[in-house]
C-alpha positions, 0 to 999 in steps of 0.5 A: 641430357635435356631432361637432366638439365630441366630437372636441374633448373627446376631444383634451382628455381625451387631452392631459390623460391625457398630462399626467397621465403626464408624468414627474418626475425626482427626484435622490436622494442615498442613504446605504448600504453595499453590503457590509452586511446590509440592502443588498438590502432597500434596493435592493428598497425603491427598486425597489418605489417605482418600480413603484408610481410609474411617473410618477416617475424616480429619479436615484440616487446612493449613498455611505457614510461620509465620502464621503457627507458630503463630497459633500453639503457640496460640493452645498450649497456649489455650490447643487446639492443633490439633491431628496431626501437623507439628513441628520443632525439635528445638526452632522454636517449643519450646513450644511443646518440653519444655511442652511435648505437643506431644506424645513420638514417640519412645514409640508410634511407636516402634523400628520395625517402626523406624528402617527404618529411619536414626539414626540422625532422631530417636536420641532424643538428636537432639530434644529440649526436649530430647525426640522424640516429632516428627520424622524429615523427613529430615536432612536439610542444612539451608544455600545454595547458589543457583548460576546462573552459566550462568549469571556469565559466561555471565558477565565474572565471575567464581564461587565465592570461596572467599568474595573478589570474591563476591565484584569484581562482584558488579560494573559490575552486579550493572551497569546492575541492577543485585544484586550479592546475593539475600536474602529476609528478610521481614519475619525476619527469613531467614537472621538469619537461612539461612546465619547468622547461618553459618557465626556465626559458625566460631565464636562458643564458650562460650562467651557473645554476646557482645564479639568481635567474635559475634560482628564481625559476625554481621559485616560480615552481615553489610559489605555484605550490605555496600559492595553492595553484598546484596541490602538493599531492600531485607529487604522488599522482602517477602520470597515467592517472591524471587525465581521468582525474582532470576530466572528473573535475578534480582540476580546472587546468591540466599541464602536459605535452601536446601528445596527451590529446590522445588520452581524451579522444574516442577509443575506437575499440570501446567507442568511448572518449574521456571528452566527447567530441562535442565537448572537445570543441566547445568546452576545452582549450589548449593554452600556453602558461600565463605571463609570469612576473619578471619573464624575459622572453614572453610567450616562449614555450618548450618544444623539441623534435619528437620521438621516432624509430631507430635501427640498431647499428649492429645489424650487418650492412646489406644483410637480409636483416637490415633490408627487413628493418628498412622495410619495417621502418618505411612502413611505420613512416608511411602515409597510411600509418602516419594518418592513423597516428594523427587520427589517434592524437598521438602527434601531428606528423612531420611527414608532409601532407598527411590527411586524417579525420581528427577529433576537435581536440586533435585539430586544435594542436596545429592551431596551438603551434601557429598561435605560439611560434616562439619556442625554447629547449626542453631541459632534459633535451639539453642535459645529460641524465646525470644532471636532469634527474637531479632537477627532477628529484629537486622539483619533487622535493620543492613540491613536497616542501622538503627542499628549497630552490636554493638547495636544489640549485646547489645540487644541480650545479654540483651534479653538472660540475661532476658530469662535466669533469667526467667528460674530460 
């Protein structure tokens, strides 16, 4: 009898052990650029998770830029969202927020975990759906001028403080084949997100897009091309190409978001950097766009809660898959991983007290924040894709010289009215 009982208990223990080791597969949609510094660290982050969690299998798909957004939209439309995926807190990922396709992280993670993050990151009002669909890893300034101080000084110029300062640089630099400002816009979104949002901040108010303030903001962009400050050819330059062109001396200034510092620092896999650390310290500066004639809110820059991870709302509550997704999520937001992200220049973490050895250009990002505390919304963070995509296309048309500010404003107003009517 005792022997039989012993065998029975042994079987129960053995079965329990097998069940405990039963693998859970998580489908993950990751956002990463394979040819950028930090990619190898990203690969190592995911590899380390697998080593620490042998009972979880990750089925990874990695995309970047517009292909990522298109794929996420397609998954959402088909009802086949991955278990864990990368999300923007605003209209860039509108379908996730508006249809509540992600779990409410404030309930899933709880206050004990979220207390280690800044209030801006955990405030649901900073997300489109007014609930915590994702956890921003950063608070991001979308408009930063990366300035080659040495190039300017070698040509007799000081750091620009006004629009006229930029105009004065054009003849001399152009004669040497150097653009004053580079802003690659082949992908459609950079001009809108990385400059126009800041320019339009001076004109904020309740008005139609066809009213003078909005048209005037489009005229600022138009004048940047007409005055030769930005080359029309930039509308044919892909987002991934621009950092290399900037560093090769094709432009004195490059406009992008703060996240782009990661393109310039040392790639630990190769040991090479687009800008060596010593030059990052001495030869380059991060500056706001100079004062524009007629601006109403001087010194205001576009900023937004940054990107982060979400967990699919379709995962059954309390299931092994949900527990596995939470384990992955907490790992991705751990001190260890956030320190790695900070060191690669990906962002300044919203997790409190993260320490990392960072290169000079990365160290300049929080100083840029402190020097430019006044912020405004990013256009594509406030409006539906049906509206901001018309702005994107219109800004390209202005850049190419094939449309006018007035025509683009009319197109945006029409798109807004059409979208508004569809919401009733």
